[in-house]
C-alpha positions in Angstrom: -37.1 52.7 49.9 -38.1 49.2 48.8 -36.1 46.0 49.3 -36.1 42.9 47.3 -36.0 39.6 49.3 -32.9 37.7 48.1 -33.4 34.5 46.4 -31.7 31.2 47.5 -28.3 30.6 46.0 -28.0 27.7 43.5 -25.9 24.6 44.3 -24.9 23.7 40.8 -21.5 22.1 40.2 -21.3 23.0 36.5 -20.8 26.5 35.0 -23.5 27.4 32.4 -22.8 31.1 31.9 -20.2 33.7 32.8 -20.7 35.3 36.2 -22.3 32.4 38.0 -21.5 31.9 41.7 -22.1 29.5 44.5 -22.2 30.8 48.1 -21.6 27.5 49.9 -21.4 29.2 53.4 -22.1 32.6 54.8 -22.5 32.4 58.5 -22.2 35.1 61.1 -21.1 34.1 64.6 -21.8 36.3 67.6 -19.4 36.6 70.5 -22.0 34.9 72.8 -21.8 31.7 70.7 -25.0 32.2 68.6 -24.9 32.2 64.8 -27.1 32.7 61.8 -26.9 31.6 58.2 -26.9 34.8 56.0 -27.0 32.9 52.7 -30.6 34.1 52.1 -30.4 37.4 53.9 -27.7 39.4 52.0 -28.0 41.8 49.1 -24.3 41.9 48.2 -20.9 40.8 49.4 -17.6 42.5 48.4 -14.2 41.1 49.2 -11.2 43.3 48.5 -7.6 42.2 47.7 -4.9 44.8 47.3 -1.2 44.1 46.6 -0.3 47.2 48.7 -2.4 46.2 51.7 -1.4 43.7 54.4 -4.8 42.1 54.8 -8.1 41.4 53.1 -11.2 43.5 53.7 -14.8 43.7 52.6 -18.4 44.3 53.3 -21.8 42.5 53.3 -25.1 44.3 52.9 -27.9 42.6 54.7 -31.7 42.7 54.1 -33.0 42.1 57.6 -36.6 41.2 58.2 -35.9 39.2 61.4 -34.2 41.9 63.4 -31.0 40.0 63.4 -29.1 43.0 64.6 -31.0 42.8 67.9 -31.5 39.1 68.4 -28.1 37.8 67.5 -27.0 40.5 68.5 -24.7 42.4 66.1 -22.4 44.6 68.2 -19.1 44.4 66.2 -16.3 41.8 66.4 -18.6 39.1 65.1 -16.9 36.4 63.0 -18.1 35.9 59.4 -17.2 32.6 57.7 -17.6 32.7 53.9 -17.2 30.0 51.3 -17.7 31.0 47.6 -16.6 29.7 44.2 -17.3 29.6 40.5 -19.1 26.4 39.7 -16.6 23.7 38.8 -13.7 25.4 40.5 -12.0 25.1 43.9 -13.8 26.6 46.9 -12.6 29.8 48.4 -12.8 29.7 52.2 -12.2 32.8 54.3 -12.9 34.2 57.8 -13.4 37.8 58.7 -14.1 40.0 61.8 -16.9 42.6 61.6 -15.2 45.9 62.2 -18.0 48.4 61.5 -21.7 48.6 61.2 -23.2 51.2 58.9 -26.4 53.2 59.1 -29.6 51.2 59.0 -32.4 52.1 56.6 -36.0 50.8 56.9 -38.5 50.4 54.2 -41.8 52.4 54.1 -43.7 49.6 55.9 -41.1 49.3 58.6 -41.0 45.6 58.0 -37.4 45.3 56.8 -34.1 47.1 57.4 -31.0 47.3 55.3 -27.4 47.8 56.7 -23.8 47.0 55.8 -21.3 45.2 57.9 -17.7 46.1 57.1 -15.2 43.3 57.9 -11.4 42.7 57.9 -9.1 39.7 58.3 -8.6 38.4 61.8 -4.9 39.4 61.6 -5.8 43.1 61.1 -7.5 43.0 64.6 -4.6 41.0 66.1 -2.2 43.6 64.7 -3.9 46.4 66.7 -3.5 44.4 70.0 0.1 43.3 69.6 3.5 45.0 69.9 7.0 43.8 68.8 9.8 44.6 71.2 12.5 42.1 70.3 15.9 41.6 68.6 16.1 39.6 65.5 19.0 38.4 63.4 18.9 36.7 60.1 17.7 37.4 56.6 14.6 39.6 56.3 12.3 36.8 54.9 13.2 34.7 57.9 12.5 37.5 60.4 9.2 38.3 58.7 8.0 34.7 59.0 9.0 34.6 62.7 7.0 37.8 63.4 3.9 36.6 61.4 3.9 33.2 63.2 4.6 34.6 66.7 2.3 37.6 66.7 -0.4 37.2 64.0 -1.2 33.7 62.7 0.1 30.1 62.8 -2.6 28.7 60.5 -2.5 30.7 57.2 -0.1 29.9 54.5 2.9 32.2 53.9 4.5 32.3 50.4 8.0 33.7 50.7 10.7 34.9 48.2 14.1 34.7 49.8 16.1 37.9 50.5 19.9 38.4 50.2 21.6 39.9 53.3 21.8 39.1 56.9 20.7 41.8 59.3 20.2 42.4 63.0 17.4 44.6 64.2 16.0 45.6 67.6 12.3 46.3 67.0 11.2 49.3 69.2 7.7 48.4 70.3 6.2 48.5 66.8 3.0 46.8 65.6 3.7 43.6 63.7 2.6 44.9 60.3 4.6 48.1 60.8 7.6 46.0 61.4 6.9 43.7 58.5 6.4 46.7 56.1 9.6 48.3 57.3 11.6 45.1 56.7 10.0 44.8 53.3 11.2 48.3 52.3 14.8 47.2 53.1 14.8 43.8 51.4 16.8 42.8 48.4 16.1 39.7 46.3 18.6 36.8 46.8 18.3 35.8 43.1 18.8 39.4 41.8 20.5 42.2 43.8 18.9 44.8 41.6 15.4 43.9 42.8 14.3 45.8 45.9 10.5 46.1 45.5 9.3 43.6 48.1 5.7 43.8 49.3 3.7 41.9 52.0 0.0 41.3 51.2 -2.8 38.9 51.7 -5.0 37.1 49.2 -7.7 34.5 49.7 -5.0 31.9 49.5 -2.8 33.3 52.3 0.0 35.8 52.9 2.7 36.7 50.4 6.2 38.2 50.9 7.5 38.6 47.4 9.1 41.2 45.1 7.0 42.8 42.5 9.7 42.0 40.0 9.3 38.3 40.7 5.5 38.7 40.1 6.2 40.4 36.8 8.1 37.4 35.5 5.1 35.1 36.0 3.3 33.7 32.9 -0.1 35.0 31.8 -3.0 33.1 33.6 -5.9 34.7 31.8 -6.5 36.8 28.7 -9.3 39.4 28.6 -10.7 41.2 25.5 -13.3 43.8 24.8 -15.6 41.9 22.4 -18.3 43.6 20.4 -21.9 42.7 21.4 -23.3 39.5 20.0 -19.9 37.7 19.6 -20.2 35.4 22.7 -21.8 32.4 20.9 -20.0 29.7 19.0 -20.8 28.7 15.4 -22.9 25.9 16.8 -25.2 28.4 18.6 -24.1 27.2 22.0 -22.8 29.5 24.7 -19.0 29.8 24.8 -18.6 29.9 28.5 -14.8 30.2 28.5 -15.0 33.1 26.2 -17.6 34.8 28.3 -15.3 34.7 31.3 -12.7 36.6 29.2 -15.1 39.3 28.0 -14.5 42.8 29.4 -17.8 44.5 30.2 -16.4 47.9 30.8 -13.0 49.5 31.0 -11.3 52.8 32.0 -7.8 53.8 31.1 -6.1 55.3 34.2 -4.1 58.6 34.1 -0.3 58.1 33.9 2.9 59.7 32.8 3.0 62.3 35.6 6.7 63.0 35.0 7.2 65.5 37.7 5.9 63.0 40.3 8.0 60.3 38.9 11.1 62.5 38.9 10.5 63.6 42.5 10.0 60.0 43.7 13.3 58.9 42.1 12.0 56.8 39.2 14.4 58.1 36.6 17.5 59.0 38.5 18.8 59.6 42.0 21.9 59.9 44.2 22.6 58.5 47.6 25.5 59.5 49.9 26.6 57.3 52.8 28.7 58.5 55.7 30.4 55.9 57.9 30.4 57.3 61.4 33.4 55.1 62.4 35.8 55.3 59.4 34.6 58.8 58.4 34.4 57.5 54.9 31.9 59.2 52.5 30.7 57.3 49.4 28.3 58.2 46.6 26.1 56.1 44.4 24.0 57.2 41.4 21.0 55.6 39.8 20.0 55.8 36.1 16.7 54.4 34.9 17.9 53.5 31.4 20.8 51.5 32.8 18.7 49.7 35.4 15.6 48.8 33.4 17.1 45.7 31.7 18.5 44.4 34.9 15.1 43.5 36.4 12.1 41.7 35.2 9.2 43.8 33.8 5.6 43.1 32.8 6.4 44.0 29.2 9.8 44.2 27.5 10.0 47.8 26.5 10.4 51.1 28.4 7.3 53.4 28.4 9.4 56.4 27.3 11.8 57.1 24.5 15.5 56.7 25.4 16.0 60.2 23.8 14.0 61.8 26.6 17.1 62.5 28.6 15.8 65.4 30.8 14.4 63.1 33.5 17.2 60.5 33.3 20.1 62.9 33.8 18.9 64.9 36.8 20.0 62.9 39.8 19.4 66.0 42.0 15.7 65.4 41.7 16.1 62.6 44.2 18.9 62.7 46.8 19.3 61.0 50.1 21.9 61.0 52.9 22.3 57.8 55.0 24.7 57.3 57.9 26.5 54.0 58.4 28.1 52.4 61.4 30.8 49.8 60.7 30.4 46.7 62.9 27.4 48.2 64.7 26.8 44.6 65.5 30.1 42.7 66.1 29.4 39.9 63.5 27.9 42.1 60.8 30.2 44.5 59.0 27.5 46.7 57.4 24.0 46.3 58.9 22.3 49.1 57.0 23.3 48.4 53.4 21.2 51.4 52.4 23.1 51.8 49.1 21.7 48.4 48.0 18.0 49.2 48.1 17.1 52.9 48.5 17.5 54.1 44.9 16.4 50.8 43.4 13.2 50.6 45.5 12.1 54.2 44.9 12.5 53.7 41.2 10.8 50.3 41.0 7.8 51.3 43.2 7.3 54.5 41.3 7.4 52.8 37.9 4.4 50.6 38.8 2.5 53.1 41.0 2.7 55.8 38.4 2.8 53.7 35.2 0.2 52.8 32.7 -2.9 51.1 34.0 -6.6 50.3 33.3 -9.6 49.4 35.4 -11.8 46.6 33.9 -15.0 44.9 34.9 -15.3 41.2 34.0 -17.4 38.2 34.8 -16.6 36.6 38.1 -13.8 34.0 38.3 -13.0 32.8 41.8 -9.5 31.8 40.7 -8.3 35.4 40.2 -5.9 36.9 42.7 -3.8 40.1 43.0 -0.4 39.4 41.6 -1.8 37.4 38.6 -0.5 38.4 35.2 -3.2 38.9 32.5 -3.2 39.8 28.9 -5.7 42.5 27.8 -6.9 43.4 24.3 -8.7 46.7 24.0 -10.1 48.0 20.7 -8.3 50.7 18.7 -10.3 53.9 17.9 -8.7 54.1 14.5 -9.9 52.1 11.4 -8.0 48.9 10.7 -7.7 46.9 7.5 -7.2 43.5 9.1 -9.0 41.7 11.9 -5.6 40.8 13.4 -4.9 44.5 14.1 -8.2 45.5 15.7 -6.7 46.2 19.1 -4.9 49.2 20.4 -1.2 48.3 20.9 -0.5 51.2 23.2 -3.0 50.1 25.9 -3.2 46.3 25.2 -0.7 43.7 26.4 0.3 42.2 29.7 -0.7 43.7 33.1 -0.4 42.8 36.7 -3.6 42.7 38.9 -2.9 45.1 41.8 -6.4 45.3 43.2 -9.5 43.1 43.0 -13.0 43.6 44.2 -14.9 40.3 44.3 -18.5 41.6 43.9 -21.2 39.0 44.6 -24.9 39.1 44.7 -27.6 36.5 44.5 -27.9 37.1 40.7 -24.3 37.4 39.5 -20.6 37.6 40.3 -18.3 40.2 38.9 -14.6 41.2 39.3 -13.5 44.8 39.4 -9.9 44.6 38.5 -7.2 47.3 38.7 -4.4 46.5 36.3 -0.9 48.1 36.3 2.4 47.8 34.6 5.6 49.8 34.3 6.5 49.0 30.7 5.1 48.9 27.2 4.2 46.2 24.7 5.8 48.2 21.9 9.0 50.3 22.0 8.7 54.0 22.0 10.1 55.6 18.8 13.6 57.3 19.2 13.1 59.4 16.0 10.4 61.3 14.3 7.6 59.2 12.9 4.4 60.0 11.1 0.9 58.5 11.3 0.3 55.9 8.7 
């Protein structure tokens, strides 16, 4: 095995080509107070954002010719401070805790060794050490902010979307993120009672407690297109840097339309029965995908299925739930559970995005991108087209939400591995027989 000695990172403040990167700081701090600058000792750095994960994670692969692992030493729980950015853009500053040390591999001359440090956000470690045993009363977004500030962090920003109802909960010795995720699953948007798909996640900018539907209504922040080779220069012969940042290097269309899974998870239809233990009253509520789709924001405007496909939409027995209720369980709150306001809606909305159309793309690095961003994608059509305006495939192109990001950094380039998802279609599905033109 041979290792290349990493080259020093540039300190340019202007972007000259797509995929450039500046690592302004990459310092590892030992628990004994010692530290070392890893800027010229790493092979690669990966930082992961995931809209379904509570915290950031990542890894750094080190080419070690100084026996840093012994002399620092590296034992786990070291702090890594990282500052990186695309030249000309705002700096991204993050801190992590080393959570795992991989196998070490030496070169043939036994002069260098290579190993990977896996790291997580500081709050992921704090979550392991903390327990919530406390009563809370208020709206869910207020309770979540209190838990975050009391048990996890007072420093990081929290971006909040308000929830609708007032609840009272006694948290039974749960971990903070377990509590936050449970509250998220029971939250309904203040601005739209049909929205019940809240998530709690972290980006490089901070923590977010928002509904996916709210994210879907955001404007497009970047467009990406799969350009043929040799089209990245302007007519003047100069590099078109902005266009390079939009170029898709590689893409994969993800599997979707698993109708049996979607039906089982309650995407198309469902029924909930509530039983009040005090009044002995039984109530039923049914959910229908076609009726509900237009009541909530979507990434695109059209359903990804034909409205004539009624088999899935009409079978509420595919997803049924029974929930008990307790009138005035707390003296000042008539109905504390409110399960009929979120159970069917959340199961459908979450299944729509998780099992909907999606693509994975690799693009030049752009330190502004975050999970939750809305992007517009143009992928080429495999069929011949008569006009340049219709070169793209309308079934896979259009708006998408970024649900996962891998910021992949080396001393030579910076790439983004993006997972894009949506629960809708750019074009309406036909409701009658059509033929290929």
